[in-house]
N, C-alpha and C positions, 0 to 999 in steps of 0.2 A: 850704114850697116850692110854688110854684104850678105849673100843668101845663106852662107853657112851660119852666120851669127844670128840671123833671123830664125833659121831653122831651130838652132839650139835655144834661143829664147822661148820658142813656142813649145818645145819639149818640156822645158822647165815649168812652164805656166800650166801645161797640160797635166804633168805629174802632180803638181800642186793642187791642182782642182778636184783631184778623186776625193771622194768621201765614202766613209762606210755608210751603207744605207740600212736604216733601222725602221723603215716604214714602207711597204711595197704596195703597188696597185695589184689587183688581180689579173692584170691584163696578161694572156699567155705570152711567152716569148717564142716568136718564130723558129721553127727547127732549123731553117737555113742559116740564121744569125747565131743560135746555139752552136751548130756544127762549125761556123767559122772561128768563133772565139775559142772552141777547144781545139781546133787546127793552129790557130795563132799561139796557144799556150805551148804547144810542141816545139816552138822555135827556140825555147829557153835552152841554155847549155845544161849538160847532165854529166855525172861521175862516170868517166869512161863510156858515154853513152848508153848506160845501163836502163835509164828511164826506169827507176824502181818504184813506180807508183801505179795505182789503178783508180779509176774515178766511178763510183755508181751514182747515176743520174736519177733522181727521184722526182717525178712529175704525177700530176693526176691522181689516181686511186692510190697508187703506191705511196706517193708523198703524203696524203692525208692519213693512210693507215699509220706510217711511222710517226707522224706528228701527233696523231691521237695517243698512240702508245706512249711518247715521250711525255705529253701533257699530263697523261693520267699517272705516270710515274713520279713526275715532278710534283703533282698534287699531293701525292702520300708523303714524298720525301720532305718537301717544304714544311708541310703541316707539323709533322712528327719532329722535325728539327727545331721548331719553334716552342715545343713543349717539354715536359720534363724527362727524367732519366727513364721513368717506367715506359713511355711512349717509344723512347729511343731503343730500348731494349727489346720492345715489340717489333720494331723495324729490323732489328738484327735477327729476330726469329722468324719472321715472315719472308725477309729479305727482298720483298717487292718494293722497287724504288732504290735500292742500293745500287751504287755503280757496278757494272759488270765489265768494264773494259779500262777505264783510266780514272784514278783517284787523284790524280795530280791537281786537277781543277779545282777540287775541294779542299785543298790544303792552302795555308796562307803563304803569301810571297815572301821570299828572304827580305832582310832589311834593306838592302841596297836598291832592290827594285819595287818595294812596297809603296813609297811615297808616289811613283807615277802611277801606279794602278789605283790608288787612294784618290788621286787628284782626278783622274778621268771618271772614275765612279762618281765622286761627288757631283762634278759638273754635269753629268749625264741624268743623274737623278734629280738634281735641282731643275733641269729642262724638263723632265717628266712630271715634276710637281710631287715628287715623292720626298716627304719630310725625314730628316735623320731620326733614326730609331724607329721608323714604321716599318717594322720587318715584314708585315703581311702585304703592305703596298710594294715593298722592295721585291718580295718573292714574286708577287704578280707581275710586276715589269719584267723580272728576270725570266719569268715562264714564257715570255713571248719569243724568246730564243727558240723554244721548242715548237712554237708555230711557225718558225723561220722568217718571223716579222711579217708574215703575209706573203712571202714570195712565192711565185708558182713553181720554182725550180730549186731544188736543193741538191747540191753536190756532196757526196761523202768521199773524202781524199783517203786513201789507203796506200801505205807505204811498206815496201819488203823490210821484213824484219832482219835479214842478213846484213844490210848495209847501215842500219842504226842511224846515227846522226847524218850521214851522208845522204841516206834516202830522204830524210827530212828537209835537208838543204835543198835537194832536187825538187821536192814537191813545193817547196816555197817558192822557188824560181818559176816553176811552171804555174803556180797560181797567181804570182804577180803580173806575168804576161796575161794570164786569162782576164784577171781583173782590169788590166789596162785596156785590152781589146774591149771588153764588155763596156766599159767607160766611153770608149769611142764609138760605139754603137748606141749610145744613149741609154744603156742600162746600168743599173746599180748593183753593187755587191756588198756582202758582208762576210768575212771570214769568221767561223764560229768555233772556238774551241769548246764551248759550253755542250755541243752535241756529241762530244768525245766522251761519253759516259755510259750510255747503254747499246754498245756494239751489236749485241744478240738482236735486238729489235731490227736493225739494219739487215743482218744476216739472215734473218727470216724471210727477207724480201729479194735479196740478191744471192747468187751464187759466188761467194767470195772465198779465194784459198786461204787456208789457215797460215800461209806464209806471210800472209799480208796483215798489219794491224792499222786500225783507225787512227787518223792524225788528227782531222777536224772536218768540219763541215764548211759550205760555202753557199750562202743564198744568193740567188740572182734573179732579178726582175726589173720592172720599170718603177724608179722612185715616185712616191707620192710628193705632194706639196707640202708635207710635214716639216716644221722647223727643225725637227731632230735630223734631217738629212742634210742641213748645212752645218751641223756640228763639227768643229775641227778639234781633235784632240791636240794638247800641247806637245811640240816637238822638242826633242832634246837638242841641244847645240852640237855642232861638229867637235867643239873642244871637250864635251862630255863623251863623245864616242871615240875619239882618237887616243891611243896609247902612246904616251911619249917616251922616247929613249931614256934610260936611266941617267945618262949623262950626255952632254952636247959633244958632238964631233968637233 
């Protein structure tokens, strides 16, 4: 095996070794390492080099205030959604806990994508010991998203409204670089669509232009030794990804 083949094999193994971390240690992330992985993230390609994203970095008291507000709202929302129509009407009246930015995450997945989401959800909840039909336990586990799984750093990724899907594409490329750099530094990460629900709580802490919309969060920190951090979601095959020509040439 020549050096190029060795390097290529190492890269493939490194990529395959990354996991989403869902249980973090409280150990602070050194500022120097955080700066480096943010720098590495910007080596990703970008649409006409526009870099149409902003990153709000929540640590310390800011992180805790946002997390506490999220947990408070989730506590109200999850409890009411488990109960009857009257309680749901009360929620609509008070509006506290209702999504203020993105309602997509509370909608069901389309039929083509639903089985993949259902499979990973089933496997994760089984790992957590949450029984099927136990909505209270499920909601409690979901609520850990809003504690950022204990991560000491939470990034909130914003994209420029003018570029629509292209801004999201650029942000995804940037985030992948960031997560791989973090992995190389011994850190864990977890991209979190779940936090894209109460943008106003984040804007209360950061001066963010109205030209930008919240895309997702990204938890960063040192992984604990919890078994959940070794969980690997099922990957689709390349055959499922590739679109074939309508007819062979």
